[in-house]
C-alpha positions as CSV (number, residue, x, y, z in Angstrom):
1,X,-73.1,58.1,-13.6
2,X,-73.8,54.4,-13.9
3,X,-75.2,52.6,-16.9
4,X,-76.3,49.0,-16.6
5,X,-77.8,46.2,-18.7
6,X,-78.4,42.5,-18.5
7,X,-76.2,42.1,-21.5
8,X,-72.9,44.0,-21.5
9,X,-70.1,42.9,-23.8
10,X,-67.2,42.1,-21.5
11,X,-64.2,39.9,-22.4
12,X,-66.0,38.5,-25.4
13,X,-69.2,37.6,-23.5
14,X,-72.5,39.1,-22.7
15,X,-72.9,39.5,-19.0
16,X,-75.2,41.4,-16.6
17,X,-73.1,44.4,-15.3
18,X,-73.1,48.0,-14.2
19,X,-70.5,50.4,-15.6
20,X,-69.5,53.4,-13.4
21,X,-68.4,56.4,-15.5
22,X,-66.3,59.2,-14.1
23,X,-64.6,62.1,-16.1
24,X,-65.6,60.6,-19.5
25,X,-63.9,57.2,-18.7
26,X,-64.9,53.9,-17.3
27,X,-64.0,54.1,-13.7
28,X,-65.0,50.6,-12.7
29,X,-67.2,47.6,-13.7
30,X,-69.5,45.9,-11.2
31,X,-72.4,43.5,-10.8
32,X,-75.8,44.5,-12.2
33,X,-77.1,45.5,-8.7
34,X,-74.3,48.0,-8.0
35,X,-75.8,51.4,-7.3
36,X,-73.1,53.8,-5.9
37,X,-73.7,56.7,-8.4
38,X,-75.5,60.0,-8.7
39,X,-77.4,58.8,-11.8
40,X,-78.3,55.3,-13.0
41,X,-79.5,54.5,-16.5
42,X,-80.8,51.0,-16.9
43,X,-81.0,49.7,-20.4
44,X,-82.5,46.4,-19.2
45,X,-82.0,43.7,-21.8
46,X,-80.6,45.9,-24.6
47,X,-77.0,44.9,-25.5
48,X,-74.2,47.3,-24.6
49,X,-71.2,47.0,-27.0
50,X,-68.0,49.1,-27.2
51,X,-68.4,52.1,-29.5
52,X,-67.4,51.6,-33.1
53,X,-64.4,53.2,-34.8
54,X,-64.4,53.9,-38.5
55,X,-60.9,54.3,-39.8
56,X,-61.8,55.3,-43.4
57,X,-64.1,58.2,-44.1
58,X,-64.2,61.1,-46.5
59,X,-66.1,64.0,-44.8
60,X,-65.4,66.3,-47.7
61,X,-64.4,69.5,-45.9
62,X,-63.2,72.0,-46.8
63,X,-63.7,71.6,-50.5
64,X,-67.0,69.8,-51.1
65,X,-69.4,70.7,-48.3
66,X,-72.4,70.4,-50.6
67,X,-71.8,66.6,-50.3
68,X,-70.9,66.4,-46.6
69,X,-69.2,68.3,-43.8
70,X,-67.9,67.4,-40.3
71,X,-71.2,68.1,-38.6
72,X,-73.4,66.0,-40.9
73,X,-70.9,63.2,-41.4
74,X,-70.3,62.9,-37.6
75,X,-74.0,62.9,-37.0
76,X,-74.4,60.0,-39.4
77,X,-71.5,58.3,-37.6
78,X,-73.2,58.6,-34.1
79,X,-76.5,57.4,-35.5
80,X,-74.6,54.3,-36.7
81,X,-72.9,53.6,-33.4
82,X,-69.6,55.1,-34.6
83,X,-67.9,57.1,-31.8
84,X,-64.6,57.8,-33.6
85,X,-63.6,58.4,-37.2
86,X,-60.3,58.9,-39.1
87,X,-60.7,61.2,-42.1
88,X,-58.8,60.5,-45.3
89,X,-56.4,63.1,-46.9
90,X,-57.5,62.6,-50.5
91,X,-60.0,64.6,-52.6
92,X,-59.5,67.7,-50.5
93,X,-58.5,71.0,-52.0
94,X,-55.9,71.3,-50.8
95,X,-55.2,67.6,-50.0
96,X,-53.8,66.9,-46.5
97,X,-50.2,66.7,-47.6
98,X,-49.0,69.8,-45.8
99,X,-49.0,71.1,-42.2
100,X,-51.2,74.0,-43.3
101,X,-53.9,71.7,-44.8
102,X,-53.8,69.4,-41.8
103,X,-54.2,72.4,-39.4
104,X,-57.1,73.7,-41.4
105,X,-58.9,70.4,-41.1
106,X,-58.1,70.0,-37.4
107,X,-59.6,73.5,-36.8
108,X,-62.8,72.7,-38.8
109,X,-63.3,69.4,-37.0
110,X,-62.8,71.0,-33.6
111,X,-65.6,73.5,-34.4
112,X,-68.0,71.2,-36.2
113,X,-67.5,67.5,-35.3
114,X,-69.9,65.7,-33.0
115,X,-67.9,62.5,-32.7
116,X,-64.2,62.1,-31.9
117,X,-61.9,62.4,-34.8
118,X,-58.4,62.0,-36.2
119,X,-56.7,62.3,-39.6
120,X,-54.6,60.2,-41.9
121,X,-51.8,62.3,-43.5
122,X,-51.2,62.0,-47.3
123,X,-48.1,60.7,-49.0
124,X,-47.3,62.5,-52.2
125,X,-44.3,62.5,-54.6
126,X,-43.3,65.9,-53.3
127,X,-43.6,65.6,-49.5
128,X,-41.1,62.9,-48.6
129,X,-38.8,65.3,-46.6
130,X,-41.8,66.6,-44.7
131,X,-43.0,63.1,-43.8
132,X,-39.4,62.3,-42.6
133,X,-39.6,65.2,-40.1
134,X,-43.3,65.0,-39.2
135,X,-43.8,61.2,-38.8
136,X,-47.6,61.4,-38.6
137,X,-49.5,58.6,-36.8
138,X,-50.7,57.1,-40.1
139,X,-50.0,57.8,-43.8
140,X,-52.0,57.1,-47.0
141,X,-51.0,56.7,-50.6
142,X,-52.5,55.6,-53.9
143,X,-51.1,53.4,-56.6
144,X,-53.8,54.5,-59.1
145,X,-54.7,57.8,-60.7
146,X,-56.8,60.0,-58.5
147,X,-58.1,63.5,-58.5
148,X,-55.5,64.5,-56.0
149,X,-51.6,64.6,-55.8
150,X,-51.5,61.4,-53.7
151,X,-50.8,59.1,-56.6
152,X,-47.5,57.4,-56.1
153,X,-45.2,55.5,-58.5
154,X,-43.3,52.5,-57.2
155,X,-40.2,54.6,-56.7
156,X,-42.3,57.2,-54.8
157,X,-43.6,54.4,-52.6
158,X,-40.1,53.1,-51.9
159,X,-38.9,56.5,-50.8
160,X,-41.8,56.8,-48.3
161,X,-41.4,53.3,-47.1
162,X,-37.7,54.0,-46.4
163,X,-38.2,57.1,-44.3
164,X,-41.5,56.5,-42.5
165,X,-41.2,54.9,-39.0
166,X,-41.6,51.1,-39.5
167,X,-44.2,50.5,-36.6
168,X,-46.6,53.1,-37.9
169,X,-49.3,52.1,-40.4
170,X,-48.8,53.1,-44.1
171,X,-52.2,52.8,-45.8
172,X,-52.3,51.9,-49.4
173,X,-55.1,51.8,-52.0
174,X,-54.0,48.9,-54.1
175,X,-55.0,48.7,-57.7
176,X,-52.5,48.4,-60.5
177,X,-52.8,51.3,-63.0
178,X,-51.1,49.5,-65.9
179,X,-53.7,46.6,-65.7
180,X,-56.5,49.1,-65.5
181,X,-55.3,51.0,-68.5
182,X,-55.1,47.7,-70.5
183,X,-58.6,46.8,-69.4
184,X,-60.0,50.1,-70.7
185,X,-59.1,48.9,-74.2
186,X,-61.3,45.8,-73.7
187,X,-64.2,46.7,-71.4
188,X,-66.7,49.4,-70.8
189,X,-68.0,48.0,-67.4
190,X,-66.5,49.7,-64.4
191,X,-66.0,46.5,-62.4
192,X,-64.2,44.8,-65.3
193,X,-61.9,47.8,-66.0
194,X,-60.8,47.8,-62.3
195,X,-60.5,44.1,-62.3
196,X,-59.5,41.6,-59.5
197,X,-56.3,41.0,-61.4
198,X,-55.4,44.7,-61.0
199,X,-56.1,44.6,-57.3
200,X,-54.2,41.3,-56.6
201,X,-51.2,42.5,-58.6
202,X,-50.9,45.7,-56.6
203,X,-51.4,44.0,-53.3
204,X,-48.7,41.4,-54.1
205,X,-46.2,44.1,-55.1
206,X,-46.9,46.3,-52.0
207,X,-46.7,43.2,-49.8
208,X,-43.2,42.4,-51.1
209,X,-42.0,46.0,-50.8
210,X,-43.3,46.1,-47.2
211,X,-41.3,42.9,-46.5
212,X,-38.2,44.4,-48.2
213,X,-38.4,47.6,-46.1
214,X,-39.4,45.7,-42.9
215,X,-42.3,47.9,-42.2
216,X,-46.1,48.0,-41.3
217,X,-48.5,48.2,-44.2
218,X,-52.3,48.5,-44.0
219,X,-54.3,47.5,-47.1
220,X,-57.5,49.5,-47.6
221,X,-60.8,48.1,-48.7
222,X,-59.8,44.7,-50.0
223,X,-62.5,43.0,-52.1
224,X,-61.6,39.4,-52.5
225,X,-60.3,36.4,-50.5
226,X,-57.2,36.3,-52.8
227,X,-56.3,39.9,-51.9
228,X,-56.6,39.1,-48.2
229,X,-54.4,36.0,-48.5
230,X,-51.9,37.9,-50.5
231,X,-51.8,40.8,-48.1
232,X,-51.2,38.5,-45.1
233,X,-48.7,36.2,-46.8
234,X,-45.5,37.9,-45.4
235,X,-46.6,38.3,-41.8
236,X,-44.6,35.5,-40.3
237,X,-41.5,36.5,-42.2
238,X,-41.7,40.1,-41.0
239,X,-42.4,39.1,-37.4
240,X,-38.8,37.7,-37.3
241,X,-37.4,41.1,-38.4
242,X,-39.6,43.2,-36.0
243,X,-40.2,41.0,-33.0
244,X,-42.6,41.9,-30.3
245,X,-44.3,44.9,-31.9
246,X,-47.5,43.6,-33.5
247,X,-48.9,40.1,-34.3
248,X,-49.9,41.5,-37.7
249,X,-47.5,43.8,-39.5
250,X,-49.6,43.6,-42.7
251,X,-53.1,44.5,-41.7
252,X,-56.2,44.9,-43.9
253,X,-59.7,46.2,-44.0
254,X,-62.9,45.4,-45.9
255,X,-65.8,47.7,-46.6
256,X,-69.5,46.8,-46.0
257,X,-70.5,47.2,-49.6
258,X,-68.0,44.5,-50.6
259,X,-69.7,42.2,-48.1
260,X,-73.3,43.1,-48.6
261,X,-73.5,44.0,-52.3
262,X,-72.3,42.3,-55.5
263,X,-72.3,42.8,-59.2
264,X,-75.8,41.4,-59.2
265,X,-76.9,44.7,-57.6
266,X,-75.6,46.7,-60.6
267,X,-78.8,45.9,-62.4
268,X,-80.8,47.7,-59.7
269,X,-78.4,50.5,-58.8
270,X,-77.1,51.3,-62.3
271,X,-74.5,54.1,-62.2
272,X,-75.1,54.4,-58.5
273,X,-73.2,51.1,-58.1
274,X,-69.8,52.6,-59.2
275,X,-67.2,52.5,-56.4
276,X,-63.4,52.1,-56.2
277,X,-62.5,49.3,-55.9
278,X,-65.6,48.0,-57.6
279,X,-68.2,45.4,-56.5
280,X,-67.4,41.7,-57.1
281,X,-69.6,38.8,-58.1
282,X,-71.5,36.7,-55.6
283,X,-68.9,33.9,-55.6
284,X,-66.1,36.3,-54.7
285,X,-68.3,37.9,-52.0
286,X,-69.0,34.4,-50.5
287,X,-65.2,33.7,-50.4
288,X,-64.5,37.0,-48.8
289,X,-66.9,36.2,-46.0
290,X,-65.0,33.1,-45.3
291,X,-61.8,35.1,-44.9
292,X,-63.1,37.6,-42.4
293,X,-61.2,35.9,-39.5
294,X,-58.0,37.1,-41.2
295,X,-59.3,40.7,-41.7
296,X,-58.3,43.2,-39.1
297,X,-61.1,45.6,-39.3
298,X,-64.1,46.8,-41.2
299,X,-64.2,50.4,-42.5
300,X,-67.0,52.2,-44.4
301,X,-65.0,54.1,-46.9
302,X,-67.7,56.7,-46.5
303,X,-67.6,58.7,-49.7
304,X,-70.7,60.7,-50.0
305,X,-71.8,62.0,-53.4
306,X,-75.0,63.8,-54.4
307,X,-77.4,62.1,-56.7
308,X,-76.3,64.4,-59.6
309,X,-72.7,63.5,-59.0
310,X,-73.4,59.8,-59.2
311,X,-75.4,60.3,-62.4
312,X,-72.3,62.0,-63.8
313,X,-70.1,59.0,-63.0
314,X,-68.8,59.7,-59.5
315,X,-67.5,56.6,-57.7
316,X,-68.2,56.0,-54.0
317,X,-70.9,55.3,-51.4
318,X,-72.0,56.9,-48.1
319,X,-71.7,54.2,-45.4
320,X,-70.7,55.4,-42.0
321,X,-74.3,55.2,-40.6
322,X,-75.1,51.8,-42.1
323,X,-71.8,50.0,-41.4
324,X,-72.5,48.7,-37.9
325,X,-76.2,48.0,-38.4
326,X,-75.4,45.8,-41.4
327,X,-72.8,43.9,-39.4
328,X,-75.1,43.4,-36.5
329,X,-77.9,42.3,-38.8
330,X,-75.4,39.6,-40.0
331,X,-74.8,38.6,-36.4
332,X,-78.6,38.1,-35.8
333,X,-78.9,36.2,-39.1
334,X,-76.1,33.9,-37.8
335,X,-73.7,34.8,-40.5
336,X,-71.2,36.2,-38.1
337,X,-70.4,35.7,-34.4
338,X,-70.9,38.8,-32.1
339,X,-67.2,38.5,-31.0
340,X,-66.0,38.8,-34.6
341,X,-68.3,41.7,-35.3
342,X,-67.0,43.7,-32.3
343,X,-63.4,42.9,-33.2
344,X,-64.0,44.2,-36.7
345,X,-65.7,47.5,-35.8
346,X,-64.2,48.3,-32.4
347,X,-61.1,46.6,-31.0
348,X,-59.6,45.8,-34.4
349,X,-59.4,49.4,-35.8
350,X,-58.2,50.6,-32.4
351,X,-55.2,48.3,-32.7
352,X,-54.5,48.9,-36.4
353,X,-54.5,52.7,-36.1
354,X,-52.9,52.9,-32.7
355,X,-56.0,54.5,-31.1
356,X,-55.6,54.4,-27.3
357,X,-58.4,54.0,-24.7
358,X,-61.0,53.1,-27.3
359,X,-62.4,49.9,-28.7
360,X,-63.1,47.9,-25.5
361,X,-65.3,48.1,-22.4
362,X,-62.5,48.2,-19.9
363,X,-61.5,50.2,-16.8
364,X,-59.6,53.4,-17.8
365,X,-61.0,53.4,-21.4
366,X,-63.3,56.1,-22.7
367,X,-67.0,55.4,-22.0
368,X,-68.0,54.9,-25.6
369,X,-70.9,52.5,-26.1
370,X,-73.4,51.2,-28.6
371,X,-76.8,50.3,-27.0
372,X,-78.3,47.8,-29.4
373,X,-81.9,46.5,-29.4
374,X,-81.8,43.0,-31.0
375,X,-85.6,42.7,-30.9
376,X,-86.3,45.7,-33.1
377,X,-86.0,46.0,-36.8
378,X,-85.9,48.9,-39.3
379,X,-85.9,49.8,-42.9
380,X,-83.1,52.0,-44.3
381,X,-84.9,55.2,-45.5
382,X,-83.7,58.5,-46.9
383,X,-85.4,60.5,-44.1
384,X,-83.5,58.6,-41.4
385,X,-80.1,59.2,-42.9
386,X,-78.0,62.1,-41.4
387,X,-75.5,62.3,-44.3
388,X,-76.0,65.5,-46.4
389,X,-75.9,63.4,-49.6
390,X,-79.2,61.8,-48.6
391,X,-79.0,58.4,-50.2
392,X,-77.6,54.9,-49.6
393,X,-77.0,51.9,-51.8
394,X,-78.9,50.0,-49.1
395,X,-82.1,52.0,-49.3
396,X,-85.3,49.9,-48.5
397,X,-83.2,47.1,-47.0
398,X,-84.8,45.8,-43.7
399,X,-82.3,45.0,-41.0
400,X,-82.8,43.0,-37.8
401,X,-81.9,44.8,-34.6
402,X,-81.5,48.6,-34.2
403,X,-79.1,51.0,-32.6
404,X,-81.1,52.6,-29.8
405,X,-78.4,54.8,-28.3
406,X,-74.8,55.8,-28.8
407,X,-72.8,57.0,-25.8
408,X,-69.7,59.1,-26.4
409,X,-67.3,59.6,-23.5
410,X,-70.2,59.1,-21.0
411,X,-72.7,61.3,-22.8
412,X,-75.8,60.2,-24.7
413,X,-74.9,61.4,-28.1
414,X,-77.7,59.7,-30.1
415,X,-81.0,58.4,-28.7
416,X,-83.8,56.7,-30.6
417,X,-83.5,58.7,-33.8
418,X,-82.2,62.0,-32.4
419,X,-78.8,63.6,-32.2
420,X,-78.2,65.0,-28.7
421,X,-74.8,66.6,-29.0
422,X,-73.8,69.9,-30.5
423,X,-71.2,70.7,-33.2
424,X,-67.8,70.9,-31.7
425,X,-68.3,68.4,-28.9
426,X,-66.1,65.8,-30.6
427,X,-62.5,65.6,-29.5
428,X,-59.2,64.6,-31.1
429,X,-58.2,61.0,-30.7
430,X,-55.2,59.9,-28.7
431,X,-53.1,58.0,-31.1
432,X,-49.6,57.8,-29.6
433,X,-47.9,56.9,-26.3
434,X,-44.7,58.1,-24.8
435,X,-41.4,56.8,-26.2
436,X,-40.7,54.7,-23.1
437,X,-43.8,52.5,-23.9
438,X,-42.6,51.3,-27.3
439,X,-40.2,48.4,-28.0
440,X,-36.6,48.9,-27.3
441,X,-35.4,48.6,-30.9
442,X,-37.4,51.8,-31.8
443,X,-36.0,54.0,-29.0
444,X,-33.3,55.2,-31.3
445,X,-35.9,57.4,-33.0
446,X,-36.5,60.9,-31.8
447,X,-39.3,61.6,-29.2
448,X,-40.4,64.3,-31.6
449,X,-41.8,61.5,-33.9
450,X,-44.3,60.5,-31.2
451,X,-47.2,63.0,-31.0
452,X,-50.9,63.0,-31.7
453,X,-52.9,64.8,-34.3
């Protein structure tokens, strides 16, 4: 099959091109007039971008399918231009901290997911020896109290840092519990209890520990410019200890709600505005926008709750369907360059989470595309959302541009408001390479550490 457009995103530019697809991958890229294929789909002047990757979602299976499941969550992803997701280990019952729990989620996703999928494994105080043997492609831990066993003390974090392979990303939710507990004595407002000070203090501490243990760390959903600067402060020093592996050993993400909402929206949203980490004021949001060039990727932190859950104090927003449209609206409003947008939602997460053959329009890569119509506009409405929870903090917001089609591995997965794939057509992501393709100083580690979930 050949798809073509007058505006294909190639090497950071929009050019007229035809893309030949064979066996789910990009076989070759040609001039617009190229026609050597069995089927040609011409998207004319619509913009073809690489498919997005969301590295931070909570699809709720198996414990809370009234809120979301892999079918509804992945449908929302495809409608939002997201071809690949990484599901978080927390809030599951059981959480993904054992091989059995991981296997169960893999089997569910294989049956039910529409988009491609992978999983972050969970770091708990009790599974250090398992992590040492398993060496999963990515690992997630919390420094605050959660409703799961993933909460780590500083000593727990040190143990995991010491045994987990240094080139693999260790994801951390950074908020200082001691500061939060002190704030509870002073404030009742959610965003004041989980203060900027609590976030910065935790980021600083984890940054220094990462430097001490000479390892990669990924900071989840940072909310302020100060957090971003603090997270990145040790990069040059660590590059001397681990030469040649990555330009950024300390990577970080931001979430759409921390860019497109602020504490001013609490008046309208009320309890629906609760999210961890919380919304920040407009001045902090403006500063965060200026730091985006130092941010490695954007991730939705898709955390769907039903309306009754939110009214009972649950924290978190659905966001996998609205993430890319919000970012592309910012591009059309000249708040962000298209090259930066694509880096944040496509090539950036592919690099951070070691996802191979995704994130770029390039020969040999999977044929994952967003077909975007910049001349259209749309309003975010409940009836157009595919998430089971059925709401969004961005309801009634009108956005410039609209995702017309999402193509997954050469198949039209979403087209003009309709999902075209069936449950189970999503595939596991490729997240590792052979031992011979990693830097020499890591070859002392066992080949058994390099496999894909």
